[in-house]
C-alpha positions as CSV (number, residue, x, y, z in Angstrom):
1,X,-77.9,1.9,34.5
2,X,-81.3,3.7,35.4
3,X,-81.2,2.1,38.9
4,X,-77.3,3.6,39.4
5,X,-78.4,6.9,38.3
6,X,-81.7,6.9,41.0
7,X,-79.5,6.4,43.5
8,X,-76.7,8.3,42.8
9,X,-79.5,11.2,42.2
10,X,-81.1,9.8,45.7
11,X,-77.1,10.2,47.7
12,X,-76.5,13.5,46.0
13,X,-80.1,15.1,46.6
14,X,-80.0,14.4,50.9
15,X,-76.7,16.6,51.1
16,X,-77.9,19.7,49.7
17,X,-79.4,21.1,52.6
18,X,-76.4,19.9,54.5
19,X,-74.7,22.0,51.9
20,X,-75.8,24.9,51.9
21,X,-76.6,25.7,55.4
22,X,-72.7,25.3,55.7
23,X,-71.8,27.5,52.6
24,X,-74.9,29.8,54.3
25,X,-72.4,29.8,57.8
26,X,-68.5,30.1,55.8
27,X,-70.2,32.9,54.2
28,X,-71.7,35.0,56.9
29,X,-68.3,34.0,59.0
30,X,-66.2,35.4,56.5
31,X,-67.8,38.6,55.5
32,X,-70.2,39.6,58.3
33,X,-68.4,38.9,61.8
34,X,-64.9,40.7,62.6
35,X,-61.8,40.3,63.2
36,X,-62.3,39.8,67.1
37,X,-65.2,37.5,65.9
38,X,-63.1,35.4,63.9
39,X,-60.7,34.7,66.5
40,X,-63.2,33.6,68.7
41,X,-64.1,31.5,66.8
42,X,-60.8,29.6,66.1
43,X,-59.7,29.6,69.8
44,X,-62.9,27.4,70.9
45,X,-62.2,24.9,68.2
46,X,-60.1,23.7,71.0
47,X,-63.3,22.0,72.3
48,X,-63.8,20.8,68.7
49,X,-63.5,17.2,68.7
50,X,-65.3,16.8,71.1
51,X,-68.6,18.7,69.3
52,X,-67.6,17.4,66.1
53,X,-67.8,13.2,67.0
54,X,-71.2,14.1,68.3
55,X,-72.2,15.6,65.7
56,X,-70.9,12.7,64.0
57,X,-72.5,9.9,64.8
58,X,-75.6,10.5,63.7
59,X,-76.6,8.9,60.0
60,X,-76.1,11.1,57.6
61,X,-73.7,11.5,55.2
62,X,-73.6,15.6,55.3
63,X,-72.2,16.3,58.6
64,X,-68.9,15.1,56.6
65,X,-69.2,17.2,54.0
66,X,-70.4,19.9,56.0
67,X,-67.0,19.5,58.3
68,X,-65.0,19.8,55.4
69,X,-66.3,22.3,53.8
70,X,-66.2,23.8,57.1
71,X,-62.4,22.8,57.3
72,X,-61.0,23.8,54.5
73,X,-61.6,27.2,54.9
74,X,-60.2,27.0,58.8
75,X,-63.0,27.3,60.2
76,X,-62.2,24.6,62.7
77,X,-59.0,21.9,63.4
78,X,-57.7,19.0,61.7
79,X,-58.6,17.3,65.3
80,X,-62.5,18.6,64.9
81,X,-62.2,17.1,61.4
82,X,-61.0,13.8,62.3
83,X,-62.9,13.7,64.7
84,X,-65.9,14.0,62.7
85,X,-64.7,11.8,60.0
86,X,-63.9,8.7,62.7
87,X,-67.8,9.0,64.4
88,X,-68.9,9.3,61.0
89,X,-71.9,6.5,61.0
90,X,-73.5,6.9,57.6
91,X,-75.8,3.3,56.8
92,X,-75.0,1.7,59.9
93,X,-76.8,2.8,62.5
94,X,-79.9,3.1,59.5
95,X,-79.1,-1.1,58.8
96,X,-78.7,-1.7,62.9
97,X,-82.6,-0.6,63.8
98,X,-83.9,-1.6,60.3
99,X,-82.7,-5.5,61.4
100,X,-83.5,-4.9,65.0
101,X,-79.9,-5.0,66.2
102,X,-80.8,-4.5,70.8
103,X,-80.6,-1.2,71.4
104,X,-77.2,-1.5,73.5
105,X,-75.1,-3.1,71.1
106,X,-76.2,0.0,69.0
107,X,-74.7,2.3,72.2
108,X,-72.0,0.3,72.9
109,X,-70.4,0.0,68.7
110,X,-71.7,4.0,68.4
111,X,-69.5,4.4,72.3
112,X,-66.8,3.3,70.8
113,X,-66.4,5.5,68.0
114,X,-67.2,8.3,69.6
115,X,-64.5,7.8,72.2
116,X,-61.9,7.0,69.1
117,X,-63.2,9.7,67.5
118,X,-62.5,12.3,70.6
119,X,-59.2,11.3,71.7
120,X,-58.1,11.2,68.1
121,X,-59.2,14.4,67.9
122,X,-58.0,16.2,70.4
123,X,-54.9,14.1,71.0
124,X,-54.3,15.6,66.9
125,X,-55.1,19.5,67.8
126,X,-52.7,19.4,70.9
127,X,-49.3,17.8,68.6
128,X,-50.5,21.4,66.2
129,X,-50.4,23.5,68.4
130,X,-47.0,22.0,70.2
131,X,-45.1,22.0,67.2
132,X,-46.6,25.2,66.0
133,X,-46.0,26.5,69.8
134,X,-43.3,29.6,69.8
135,X,-44.5,30.8,65.8
136,X,-45.6,33.8,65.3
137,X,-49.2,34.8,63.3
138,X,-51.9,32.3,63.3
139,X,-53.9,30.4,60.4
140,X,-56.7,33.0,59.1
141,X,-60.0,31.9,58.3
142,X,-60.1,31.4,54.8
143,X,-61.7,34.1,52.5
144,X,-64.2,31.1,50.0
145,X,-65.2,33.2,47.3
146,X,-61.4,34.0,47.0
147,X,-60.2,31.2,47.3
148,X,-62.3,29.8,44.3
149,X,-62.7,32.9,42.0
150,X,-66.2,32.7,42.1
151,X,-66.2,36.9,42.8
152,X,-69.2,36.7,45.1
153,X,-70.7,40.2,45.9
154,X,-74.0,40.1,45.7
155,X,-75.2,38.9,49.2
156,X,-74.3,35.5,51.4
157,X,-76.9,33.9,50.3
158,X,-76.9,34.2,46.4
159,X,-72.8,32.7,47.6
160,X,-74.1,30.5,49.8
161,X,-76.3,29.0,46.7
162,X,-74.0,29.2,44.2
163,X,-71.3,27.3,46.2
164,X,-74.4,24.5,46.5
165,X,-74.2,24.2,43.1
166,X,-71.1,23.8,41.8
167,X,-70.1,21.1,45.0
168,X,-73.3,19.4,44.4
169,X,-72.5,18.7,40.6
170,X,-69.0,17.8,41.7
171,X,-70.4,15.3,44.5
172,X,-72.9,13.5,41.4
173,X,-70.8,12.7,38.9
174,X,-68.0,10.9,41.9
175,X,-71.1,9.4,43.6
176,X,-72.3,8.1,40.0
177,X,-68.3,6.8,38.8
178,X,-68.1,5.0,42.3
179,X,-71.4,3.6,42.2
180,X,-70.4,2.5,38.1
181,X,-67.8,0.7,39.7
182,X,-69.3,-0.5,42.9
183,X,-72.4,-2.4,41.0
184,X,-69.5,-3.5,37.7
185,X,-67.1,-5.7,40.6
186,X,-70.2,-6.5,42.5
187,X,-71.2,-6.4,46.7
188,X,-70.4,-10.2,46.9
189,X,-66.5,-9.7,45.7
190,X,-66.0,-6.8,47.7
191,X,-67.2,-8.4,50.9
192,X,-64.8,-11.5,49.8
193,X,-61.6,-10.0,50.8
194,X,-62.3,-9.7,53.8
195,X,-64.0,-13.1,54.6
196,X,-61.6,-15.5,57.2
197,X,-59.0,-12.7,57.3
198,X,-57.4,-12.6,60.7
199,X,-56.0,-8.9,61.0
200,X,-55.7,-8.4,58.2
201,X,-59.7,-7.7,58.6
202,X,-59.1,-4.7,59.4
203,X,-56.6,-3.7,57.1
204,X,-59.4,-4.4,54.4
205,X,-62.3,-2.9,55.9
206,X,-59.9,-0.1,56.1
207,X,-59.7,-0.2,53.1
208,X,-63.2,-0.8,51.7
209,X,-63.5,1.7,53.9
210,X,-62.2,5.0,52.2
211,X,-64.6,4.3,49.1
212,X,-65.9,7.9,49.1
213,X,-69.5,6.6,49.6
214,X,-72.4,5.2,52.0
215,X,-72.3,2.0,49.8
216,X,-68.9,1.0,51.7
217,X,-70.9,1.2,54.9
218,X,-73.6,-0.5,54.1
219,X,-71.1,-3.6,53.5
220,X,-69.3,-3.5,56.4
221,X,-72.5,-3.2,58.4
222,X,-74.1,-6.6,56.5
223,X,-70.6,-8.3,57.4
224,X,-70.9,-8.1,60.9
225,X,-74.7,-8.9,60.7
226,X,-74.5,-11.9,58.5
227,X,-71.2,-12.9,60.7
228,X,-68.3,-13.1,58.9
229,X,-66.5,-10.4,60.1
230,X,-65.6,-9.7,63.5
231,X,-66.0,-6.7,65.4
232,X,-62.8,-4.5,65.4
233,X,-63.2,-5.5,61.3
234,X,-66.2,-3.7,61.6
235,X,-65.1,-0.9,63.3
236,X,-61.8,0.0,61.5
237,X,-64.4,0.1,57.8
238,X,-66.8,1.9,60.3
239,X,-64.1,4.5,61.4
240,X,-62.0,4.8,58.4
241,X,-65.9,5.8,56.4
242,X,-66.5,9.4,56.3
243,X,-69.0,9.1,53.1
244,X,-68.3,11.8,50.3
245,X,-66.3,14.0,53.3
246,X,-62.8,12.6,51.8
247,X,-63.6,13.0,47.4
248,X,-65.4,16.9,48.9
249,X,-61.6,17.1,51.0
250,X,-59.8,16.3,47.4
251,X,-62.1,19.1,45.8
252,X,-61.9,21.5,48.0
253,X,-58.7,21.7,50.2
254,X,-56.0,23.0,48.9
255,X,-52.6,20.9,48.6
256,X,-52.9,17.6,47.5
257,X,-50.5,16.5,49.8
258,X,-52.4,17.3,52.6
259,X,-55.0,15.7,51.2
260,X,-53.4,12.4,51.4
261,X,-52.1,12.7,54.6
262,X,-55.2,13.3,56.2
263,X,-56.4,10.5,54.6
264,X,-52.9,8.0,55.8
265,X,-53.8,9.3,59.0
266,X,-57.5,8.2,58.7
267,X,-56.4,4.9,57.8
268,X,-54.2,3.9,60.4
269,X,-56.0,5.6,63.6
270,X,-59.0,3.5,61.6
271,X,-57.2,0.3,61.1
272,X,-55.3,0.3,64.3
273,X,-58.3,1.2,66.5
274,X,-59.5,-2.4,64.6
275,X,-56.2,-4.8,65.2
276,X,-56.3,-3.4,69.0
277,X,-59.7,-4.6,69.6
278,X,-59.1,-7.7,67.3
279,X,-56.1,-8.4,69.3
280,X,-58.3,-7.9,73.1
281,X,-60.8,-9.8,71.5
282,X,-64.1,-7.6,72.3
283,X,-67.3,-9.1,71.4
284,X,-70.1,-6.9,71.2
């Protein structure tokens, strides 16, 4: 139990800088910028999937959490959020480096995730723009303080700190529960579901990837390194895996139905991509 608690604290504490900087940015946008500046940020979102996918490949759960908070406040688009989720590598890159995996192999895998993230992000934003074409008005950037009813009138630093503490405690609890469940179920049991299951592999890997914890990427990556699963199956799970981003989405983003749709969309893109890679027989 002490080991589980230790891992929980380690996984959660390293998110604090990302959380604080994200909320500081959101508070600045809401309280310090004029409407014209806000609209400029909104319009620049058309390039969001490109930059989102690039940032996502950095091996930190924090970017998916930051992107989730920014999307909940409607600072970034849905396409940008999905691009970050799909390209997020979590623990994959550190494990690859520690295991001495060839650099060209790492680059290829990261490149696949990057390209899929960008393409999916741009397609999603394009579809949404076409769907909303001709409609009056644009979705406004949401006031975080008003949304959470926290009455933050004492400066952006104090407000950002308050929001950081609130969401950190939420992540701490969720991470502890998930780590506890994984401990009792066993990583070997979870891995066994994907063993020798062609085509179904990406489907099951995607389900494991949905676990809002960096542990899912660890399990999937280790199975690939041990030649238990294929490249397609691994990528399916890693595409879906967004760290604790999905847990934060259900906490911060208003509308349970929308959050479920986003989760299903992420899962579908990851699994379909994995199956396609399986069918074409990709090997790296």
